[in-house]
C-alpha positions as CSV (number, residue, x, y, z in Angstrom):
1,M,-16.6,16.6,0.8
2,S,-16.0,16.5,-2.9
3,S,-13.4,14.1,-4.4
4,S,-11.3,17.1,-5.4
5,K,-10.7,17.8,-1.7
6,L,-10.1,14.3,-0.4
7,S,-6.5,15.1,0.5
8,Q,-7.4,18.2,2.5
9,A,-8.6,18.1,6.1
10,S,-9.4,14.4,5.8
11,Q,-10.3,12.0,8.6
12,A,-8.0,9.3,7.6
13,V,-7.3,5.7,8.7
14,I,-3.9,4.4,7.7
15,T,-2.6,0.8,8.2
16,G,1.1,0.2,8.4
17,A,1.4,3.8,9.6
18,G,4.4,3.1,11.8
19,S,7.0,3.6,9.1
20,G,7.7,4.0,5.4
21,I,4.9,5.0,3.1
22,G,2.3,4.7,5.8
23,R,4.0,7.2,8.0
24,A,4.6,9.5,5.0
25,F,0.9,9.5,4.2
26,A,0.1,10.2,7.9
27,L,2.4,13.1,8.2
28,E,1.4,14.6,4.9
29,L,-2.3,14.5,5.7
30,A,-1.7,16.0,9.1
31,R,0.2,18.9,7.5
32,R,-2.9,19.5,5.3
33,G,-5.1,19.7,8.4
34,G,-6.2,16.1,8.6
35,R,-7.0,14.0,11.7
36,V,-5.3,10.6,11.4
37,V,-5.7,7.2,13.0
38,C,-2.3,5.5,12.8
39,A,-2.6,1.7,12.8
40,D,0.3,-0.7,12.9
41,L,1.1,-4.2,14.0
42,N,3.8,-2.5,16.2
43,P,2.0,-0.2,18.7
44,A,5.3,1.6,19.6
45,T,5.9,2.7,16.0
46,A,2.2,3.6,15.5
47,E,2.5,5.9,18.6
48,Q,5.7,7.4,17.3
49,T,3.9,8.5,14.1
50,A,1.0,9.8,16.1
51,A,3.3,11.7,18.4
52,Q,5.0,13.4,15.4
53,I,1.6,14.5,14.2
54,R,0.6,15.9,17.6
55,E,3.9,17.8,17.7
56,H,2.7,19.7,14.7
57,G,-0.6,20.6,16.3
58,A,-2.8,18.0,14.6
59,E,-4.9,15.2,16.1
60,A,-3.9,11.6,15.9
61,L,-4.7,8.2,17.5
62,A,-2.4,5.2,17.5
63,V,-4.0,1.8,17.3
64,A,-2.4,-1.6,17.3
65,C,-3.8,-3.7,14.5
66,D,-2.9,-7.0,12.8
67,V,-4.6,-6.5,9.5
68,S,-4.5,-10.3,8.7
69,K,-7.2,-10.7,11.4
70,L,-10.6,-9.5,10.5
71,E,-11.7,-8.9,14.1
72,Q,-8.8,-6.5,14.6
73,V,-9.6,-4.5,11.5
74,E,-13.2,-4.3,12.7
75,A,-11.9,-3.0,16.1
76,L,-9.8,-0.5,14.2
77,A,-12.9,0.8,12.4
78,E,-14.8,1.1,15.7
79,A,-11.9,3.0,17.3
80,A,-11.8,5.3,14.3
81,D,-15.5,6.0,14.4
82,A,-15.2,6.9,18.1
83,F,-12.2,9.1,17.5
84,F,-13.7,11.0,14.6
85,G,-17.3,10.9,15.9
86,E,-18.3,9.4,12.5
87,A,-16.9,7.2,9.8
88,P,-13.6,8.3,8.2
89,D,-13.5,9.8,4.7
90,L,-10.2,8.4,3.7
91,V,-8.8,4.9,4.2
92,I,-5.3,3.9,3.2
93,N,-4.7,0.1,3.1
94,N,-0.9,0.3,3.2
95,A,0.3,-2.5,5.6
96,G,2.5,-4.9,3.8
97,V,5.4,-7.3,4.0
98,G,8.1,-8.4,1.5
99,A,9.4,-11.8,0.6
100,G,11.5,-13.0,-2.3
101,G,14.5,-14.8,-3.6
102,K,13.1,-18.3,-4.0
103,R,11.2,-19.8,-6.9
104,V,7.7,-21.4,-6.8
105,G,8.2,-24.8,-5.3
106,E,11.1,-23.6,-3.2
107,T,9.4,-20.9,-1.2
108,P,8.3,-22.3,2.2
109,M,4.5,-22.5,2.6
110,E,4.9,-20.5,5.8
111,D,6.1,-17.6,3.7
112,W,3.2,-17.9,1.3
113,H,0.7,-17.8,4.2
114,W,2.5,-14.9,5.9
115,V,2.7,-12.7,2.8
116,M,-0.9,-13.5,1.7
117,G,-2.2,-13.0,5.2
118,V,-0.9,-9.4,5.4
119,N,-0.7,-8.2,1.8
120,M,-3.8,-9.8,0.4
121,W,-6.2,-10.5,3.3
122,G,-5.1,-7.3,5.1
123,V,-6.4,-5.2,2.2
124,I,-9.5,-7.5,1.7
125,H,-10.3,-6.9,5.4
126,G,-9.8,-3.2,5.1
127,C,-12.0,-2.9,2.1
128,H,-14.7,-5.2,3.5
129,V,-14.9,-3.2,6.7
130,F,-14.4,0.4,5.5
131,A,-15.9,0.5,2.0
132,P,-19.5,0.2,3.2
133,R,-18.9,3.0,5.7
134,L,-17.6,5.3,3.0
135,Q,-20.4,4.3,0.6
136,A,-23.0,5.0,3.3
137,R,-21.6,8.6,3.7
138,G,-21.7,9.0,-0.1
139,R,-18.2,10.4,-0.2
140,G,-14.6,9.4,0.5
141,G,-11.5,7.7,-0.8
142,I,-9.7,4.4,-0.5
143,I,-6.1,4.1,-1.4
144,N,-4.8,0.5,-1.7
145,V,-1.0,0.2,-1.8
146,C,-0.3,-2.3,-4.5
147,S,3.1,-2.5,-6.2
148,T,4.6,-2.8,-9.7
149,A,4.8,-6.4,-8.6
150,S,1.1,-6.6,-9.1
151,F,1.6,-6.7,-12.9
152,A,5.4,-7.1,-13.3
153,A,5.5,-10.8,-12.2
154,A,9.3,-10.8,-11.7
155,P,10.8,-14.3,-11.0
156,S,11.5,-15.5,-7.5
157,M,8.8,-13.3,-6.0
158,G,5.8,-15.6,-6.2
159,P,4.1,-14.8,-2.9
160,Y,4.6,-11.1,-3.2
161,N,3.6,-10.9,-6.8
162,A,0.4,-13.0,-6.2
163,S,-0.6,-11.0,-3.2
164,K,-0.2,-7.6,-4.9
165,A,-1.9,-8.8,-8.1
166,A,-4.9,-9.7,-5.9
167,V,-4.9,-6.2,-4.4
168,L,-4.8,-4.6,-7.8
169,A,-7.7,-6.8,-9.0
170,L,-9.6,-6.0,-5.8
171,S,-9.0,-2.2,-6.3
172,E,-10.3,-2.4,-9.9
173,T,-13.4,-4.3,-8.8
174,L,-14.0,-1.9,-5.9
175,A,-13.6,1.1,-8.2
176,A,-16.3,-0.3,-10.5
177,E,-18.6,-0.9,-7.6
178,C,-18.1,2.6,-6.2
179,A,-18.6,4.4,-9.5
180,G,-21.3,7.0,-9.1
181,R,-21.4,6.5,-5.3
182,G,-19.1,9.3,-4.3
183,V,-16.1,7.1,-3.3
184,T,-12.8,7.3,-5.2
185,V,-10.5,4.2,-5.3
186,T,-6.8,4.6,-6.1
187,A,-4.3,1.8,-6.6
188,L,-0.7,2.8,-5.8
189,C,1.8,0.8,-7.9
190,P,5.4,1.9,-7.2
191,T,8.6,0.1,-7.9
192,V,11.1,0.4,-5.1
193,V,10.6,3.1,-2.4
194,K,13.2,4.0,0.3
195,T,11.5,2.2,3.2
196,N,12.4,-0.6,5.5
197,I,10.4,-3.3,3.8
198,F,13.5,-5.2,2.6
199,A,15.1,-5.1,6.0
200,N,12.0,-6.4,7.7
201,G,10.9,-8.8,5.0
202,R,11.8,-12.4,4.2
203,I,14.3,-11.7,1.4
204,D,16.8,-14.3,0.4
205,E,20.4,-13.1,0.9
206,S,21.3,-13.9,-2.7
207,V,19.1,-11.1,-4.0
208,T,19.6,-8.5,-1.2
209,P,22.6,-6.8,-2.9
210,L,20.6,-6.5,-6.1
211,M,17.6,-5.0,-4.3
212,N,19.8,-2.5,-2.5
213,R,21.4,-1.4,-5.7
214,W,18.0,-1.0,-7.3
215,V,16.8,1.2,-4.3
216,A,20.0,3.3,-4.6
217,L,19.6,3.9,-8.3
218,T,15.8,4.3,-8.7
219,G,14.2,4.4,-5.3
220,V,12.2,7.5,-4.4
221,S,11.3,8.8,-1.1
222,A,8.1,7.7,0.7
223,E,7.2,11.4,1.1
224,G,7.3,12.0,-2.6
225,V,5.2,8.9,-3.3
226,A,2.6,10.0,-0.7
227,K,2.3,13.5,-2.3
228,T,2.0,12.1,-5.8
229,T,-0.7,9.6,-4.7
230,L,-2.8,12.2,-2.9
231,K,-2.7,14.4,-5.9
232,A,-3.9,11.5,-8.1
233,L,-6.6,10.8,-5.6
234,D,-7.9,14.3,-5.9
235,K,-8.0,13.9,-9.6
236,G,-10.0,10.7,-9.3
237,Q,-7.2,8.5,-10.9
238,L,-7.4,4.8,-10.4
239,Y,-3.8,3.9,-11.2
240,V,-0.7,5.7,-9.8
241,L,2.7,4.7,-11.1
242,P,5.0,7.2,-9.5
243,Q,8.3,6.2,-11.1
244,I,9.4,6.0,-14.7
245,D,10.5,2.4,-14.4
246,A,7.0,1.5,-13.2
247,R,5.5,3.1,-16.2
248,L,7.9,1.4,-18.6
249,I,7.2,-2.0,-17.1
250,W,3.4,-1.3,-17.3
251,R,3.7,-0.5,-21.1
252,A,6.0,-3.5,-21.8
253,K,3.8,-5.9,-20.0
254,R,0.6,-4.6,-21.8
255,Y,2.0,-4.4,-25.3
256,L,4.5,-7.3,-25.4
257,P,3.3,-9.7,-22.7
258,A,5.0,-12.9,-23.9
259,A,8.3,-11.2,-24.8
260,Y,8.2,-9.4,-21.5
261,A,7.9,-12.7,-19.5
262,R,10.8,-14.3,-21.3
263,G,12.9,-11.1,-21.0
264,A,12.2,-10.8,-17.3
265,G,13.2,-14.4,-16.7
266,L,16.5,-14.1,-18.6
267,L,17.3,-10.7,-17.1
268,S,16.7,-12.1,-13.6
269,R,19.1,-15.0,-14.1
270,F,21.8,-12.7,-15.5
271,T,21.6,-10.1,-12.7
272,V,21.4,-12.7,-9.9
273,A,24.3,-14.6,-11.3
274,S,26.4,-11.5,-11.7
């Protein structure tokens, strides 16, 4: 399968497929004729996504998977191989959790370990297990769901920022390693998307109203993000910044890094205080 057709009739494995962006990817790929393995920590929501796919006449398998545990990701790969009869040609490392509202030194270490376990180690496990399978086939795609947080470094989001920065660096490294080997790597870096990550995350109550306002003003649908990202994958793009605020932050951070850091800190104090 050529890279220009990765979003068509793919055999895809998606983590965090029980809701949000993961479910949007699963349903969109199924509409395009894909067969999908829907993995999620919650087996009930994974099955709900798989059931919606089957209702539209496509094939899907639900798998319970805690991506923070390597052995469970290895079991996911084995289940996918058995379901497809071969290795998948598209892997979307999407599973993630949110945390924020406390500064470095105030954030409980439990939150650090929880966020890094899912957001960072989950993607590391996914790439470690699946990248060799795709490289052996000589074709395929890997989408790692990063975040604008991977380069924005907003205050009071230390664990989330650090975990997503690691995922972006891993994506860039893997893209270099896969160059010329038929495997496309794409890093998705959105700002806020209308999902349940804030409701299910460990977000301090002091910033919840601000996050809700941001979602209402600039948040886009998970479906739109999925379509934009799959289009970018077909074009072989490494970076996907689906919203204008993500692209503005990207440019500000690149061209005026010191001024950006000071401005982000001052703006954060003003918005939280107000």
